[in-house]
Structure formats: structure tokens, C-alpha cells
N, C-alpha and C positions, 0 to 999 in steps of 0.2 A: 039695253039689258043684254047681259051675256048669255050665250047658249049654255045651258046646264051640263051639256056633255063635254064642252071645251075644258082643257086643262086649266088649272089656276093661272092667273096672269103672270106669275113669276116664272112660269115655264113657257118656253116658246118652242116651235118646231125645230128651230136651229139648235137650241140648247139641248133638246132631247136627242137630236141626231149626233151632236158632238159627244154627249155622255155615252151613248151606245157605242160609238166608235172607240172611245177611250176604254170602255169595258172590254170590248173585243180585243183590243191591243194588250190590255193588262192580263187577260186570261190566256192569250195565245202567244204574245210577243211576236206575232206574225203581221208584219206591215201589209203584206199582200191580202191577208184575210180582212183587213180594214179597208184597203184600197178598192176592192171589188164592190162591196155594197155602197160605198160612197160615190162610185162612178168616176173616180179620178183616173185619168190616163197616165199621169206621171206620178211615180212614187214620191218624188220631191213634194208634190202638192199634199199628199197624205202626211208626210213628215211635218210639214209646216202647219197643217190643219190640227194635228195632234199636239204640236208644241213640244215634241221630243227633241233631244239633243241630236244633232246631225251625225256626230261620230257614233253614237249608240245605234241610231237608225241604220247607218251604213253597215255596221258590224252585224246587226240582226238580219239585214237584207241579204247579206252574203250567205246566210244559213238557209235562206228560203229558195226552194227549187221552183223555177218557173217553167 
């Protein structure tokens, strides 16, 4: 028997994490804003995780002040 507080079976922790990351990226266009909550040490990991085009990500990352 499933816990009634658990999300529906079609949603997993990972899918919700990925969706939240995609929403942050869509709203901000800021890879660093996505990288930090995900805990990625390398920006390349965040780019791969989001599935964005590398050229687009590199162009956007040049606009981000670190």
C-alpha cells in the first residue's frame, strides 16, 4: 500500500528535481542559478543534466558573473 502523502507513481524525486531545474533555467537563462541548487561542481554537468545545446550554454555562461 502506498503512502497517501507520496506523489503519484508517475512522478519521482528525480523527475521533480529535473523539472525544477528546467523551470529555473527557463525563467532566468542563468546556468549558475541552476548549478548551485543541484550541487554540481562543474557547469558542464549542469549543461548535460538540462540537455541544452552546448553552444547556447557557453554563450549564456559568458554572460554570467561569477
